[in-house]
C-alpha positions as CSV (number, residue, x, y, z in Angstrom):
1,X,-0.3,-0.5,0.1
2,X,1.8,3.6,-0.6
3,X,2.6,5.6,2.3
4,X,0.2,8.7,2.6
5,X,2.7,11.2,2.0
6,X,2.8,9.5,-1.4
7,X,-0.4,9.9,-2.8
8,X,-1.8,12.6,-5.2
9,X,-4.2,15.2,-2.9
10,X,-7.4,14.5,-3.4
11,X,-8.7,17.4,-6.3
12,X,-9.8,20.5,-5.6
13,X,-12.2,20.2,-8.0
14,X,-14.8,17.4,-8.2
15,X,-14.4,15.8,-11.2
16,X,-17.4,15.4,-13.9
17,X,-18.4,14.5,-16.7
18,X,-21.6,14.1,-18.4
19,X,-24.9,14.0,-15.5
20,X,-22.7,13.2,-12.9
21,X,-19.7,14.8,-10.5
22,X,-17.9,12.6,-8.2
23,X,-17.2,13.8,-5.0
24,X,-16.5,12.9,-1.3
25,X,-18.5,10.7,0.7
26,X,-20.7,12.1,3.5
27,X,-23.0,10.7,6.3
28,X,-26.5,11.9,4.0
29,X,-24.8,9.3,0.9
30,X,-26.2,6.4,3.6
31,X,-29.5,6.0,1.7
32,X,-27.6,5.2,-1.2
33,X,-26.0,2.9,0.3
34,X,-28.2,0.8,1.7
35,X,-30.4,1.0,-2.2
36,X,-26.5,-0.4,-3.4
37,X,-26.7,-2.8,-0.6
38,X,-29.9,-4.6,-2.5
39,X,-27.9,-5.6,-5.1
40,X,-26.8,-9.4,-4.8
41,X,-22.9,-9.1,-6.7
42,X,-22.9,-5.4,-5.2
43,X,-21.5,-6.6,-1.1
44,X,-20.2,-10.2,-2.9
45,X,-17.0,-7.7,-4.7
46,X,-17.1,-5.2,-1.4
47,X,-17.6,-4.2,2.8
48,X,-21.1,-3.6,1.8
49,X,-22.8,-5.9,3.5
50,X,-26.2,-6.9,2.0
51,X,-29.2,-5.2,2.9
52,X,-27.2,-3.2,5.4
53,X,-29.4,-1.4,7.8
54,X,-28.7,2.1,8.6
55,X,-25.3,1.8,11.3
56,X,-24.3,-0.8,7.9
57,X,-24.6,1.7,5.5
58,X,-22.9,4.5,7.7
59,X,-20.1,2.6,8.7
60,X,-19.7,2.2,5.0
61,X,-19.4,5.9,4.4
62,X,-17.4,6.1,6.4
63,X,-14.6,3.8,5.7
64,X,-15.2,5.5,2.4
65,X,-13.6,8.7,3.0
66,X,-10.6,6.7,4.6
67,X,-9.7,5.1,2.1
68,X,-7.4,8.7,0.9
69,X,-5.8,9.1,4.2
70,X,-5.0,4.9,3.8
71,X,-3.4,5.8,1.1
72,X,-5.5,2.9,-0.9
73,X,-7.0,5.7,-3.5
74,X,-9.3,7.9,-4.4
75,X,-13.6,6.6,-3.2
76,X,-15.5,9.3,-4.8
77,X,-19.3,9.1,-4.6
78,X,-20.9,9.6,-7.6
79,X,-24.0,12.1,-7.5
80,X,-26.0,13.4,-10.4
81,X,-24.6,17.0,-11.8
82,X,-28.1,18.6,-11.6
83,X,-30.2,17.2,-7.9
84,X,-27.1,16.2,-6.0
85,X,-28.4,12.8,-5.3
86,X,-25.6,10.4,-4.4
87,X,-26.3,7.2,-7.3
88,X,-23.6,5.0,-7.0
89,X,-19.7,4.6,-5.6
90,X,-16.6,4.7,-7.7
91,X,-12.8,4.4,-7.2
92,X,-9.9,4.2,-8.4
93,X,-7.2,2.1,-6.4
94,X,-3.6,3.1,-6.2
95,X,-1.9,0.3,-5.1
96,X,0.3,0.1,-8.1
97,X,1.0,3.9,-8.8
98,X,4.9,2.9,-8.3
99,X,4.5,1.1,-11.3
100,X,2.5,3.8,-13.0
101,X,-0.5,1.4,-13.2
102,X,-4.1,1.8,-11.1
103,X,-8.3,-0.5,-10.8
104,X,-11.0,1.4,-11.2
105,X,-14.4,-0.1,-9.7
106,X,-18.2,1.3,-10.1
107,X,-21.3,0.5,-8.7
108,X,-24.6,2.4,-9.4
109,X,-28.0,2.1,-7.2
110,X,-30.4,0.2,-9.1
111,X,-33.1,2.8,-9.3
112,X,-30.4,5.0,-11.1
113,X,-28.9,2.8,-13.9
114,X,-29.3,2.4,-17.5
115,X,-29.3,5.8,-18.0
116,X,-25.7,6.4,-19.1
117,X,-25.1,7.8,-15.2
118,X,-21.6,4.5,-15.0
119,X,-20.2,5.4,-18.3
120,X,-19.9,8.8,-17.0
121,X,-18.8,7.7,-13.3
122,X,-15.8,6.3,-15.5
123,X,-15.0,8.6,-17.8
124,X,-15.1,11.4,-15.5
125,X,-13.1,9.3,-12.8
126,X,-9.9,8.0,-15.3
127,X,-10.4,12.0,-16.6
128,X,-9.1,12.3,-13.3
129,X,-6.4,9.4,-13.2
130,X,-4.7,11.0,-16.2
131,X,-3.8,14.4,-13.6
132,X,-1.7,12.2,-11.8
133,X,1.5,12.1,-14.1
134,X,2.7,8.9,-12.3
135,X,-0.2,6.6,-14.1
136,X,0.1,5.8,-17.4
137,X,-2.6,2.5,-17.2
138,X,-5.9,2.5,-15.4
139,X,-7.6,-2.1,-15.5
140,X,-10.9,-3.3,-14.7
141,X,-11.5,-6.6,-14.7
142,X,-15.1,-7.7,-15.1
143,X,-17.2,-10.8,-15.0
144,X,-18.1,-11.8,-18.3
145,X,-21.2,-12.3,-17.4
146,X,-21.8,-8.6,-16.5
147,X,-22.9,-6.9,-20.4
148,X,-24.0,-4.1,-18.9
149,X,-20.4,-3.1,-17.3
150,X,-18.7,-4.3,-20.2
151,X,-21.1,-1.5,-22.3
152,X,-19.8,0.7,-19.3
153,X,-16.2,0.0,-20.0
154,X,-16.1,0.6,-23.7
155,X,-18.5,3.5,-23.6
156,X,-15.6,4.7,-21.5
157,X,-12.5,4.3,-23.6
158,X,-11.3,0.9,-21.7
159,X,-10.2,-1.9,-24.1
160,X,-10.8,-6.1,-23.6
161,X,-7.6,-7.2,-23.7
162,X,-8.6,-10.6,-22.2
163,X,-10.0,-13.7,-20.0
164,X,-8.1,-13.9,-17.0
165,X,-9.1,-18.1,-16.4
166,X,-10.5,-18.6,-12.7
167,X,-8.8,-15.0,-11.0
168,X,-10.1,-13.8,-8.2
169,X,-12.4,-15.7,-5.8
170,X,-16.2,-13.8,-5.2
171,X,-18.8,-15.3,-3.2
172,X,-16.3,-18.6,-2.3
173,X,-16.4,-19.3,-5.9
174,X,-13.6,-18.7,-8.3
175,X,-14.6,-16.4,-11.6
176,X,-13.3,-15.5,-14.4
177,X,-12.7,-11.8,-14.8
178,X,-12.6,-10.0,-18.6
179,X,-9.8,-8.0,-18.5
180,X,-10.5,-4.1,-19.3
181,X,-7.9,-1.3,-19.5
182,X,-7.6,1.8,-20.2
183,X,-3.9,3.6,-21.4
184,X,-2.4,6.9,-21.3
185,X,-3.6,8.6,-24.4
């Protein structure tokens, strides 16, 4: 993990693209976290419990807020530009920044899906990532069945690089993952 002192600073202006902006997590994001926890897949790939209680959702929001200080990377709340409503979370994880690499991830609440907001969030995250001069590559790992996430990645300019067989354990099972990546233009 990168030491806090070597992690790039939090952006002065929230990254934005299309209909979303990426901002720091706040306690008012609990409602978004609770809705996100109703998705059966999201709790399998992160620290948000399935059908989180108010307290569990608040703990998750606080964990997202601490990711930067811990040196893990940037965890942003995805908010609609027009309304300010929190609709999801996305992250740029910098554990391999010294090698010029990062990974990214994104999740939107079920009620906000199908409107291109995930692609907007990933585009904003990627544009922000390229402001970090030491970063040259961002990877996404997507299960092959997740066609919505594949479309999101492709719409945001990521290219498929291959299939990683039995790459990751999710929900107690080894899973294949598609590798998508963007490289510095």
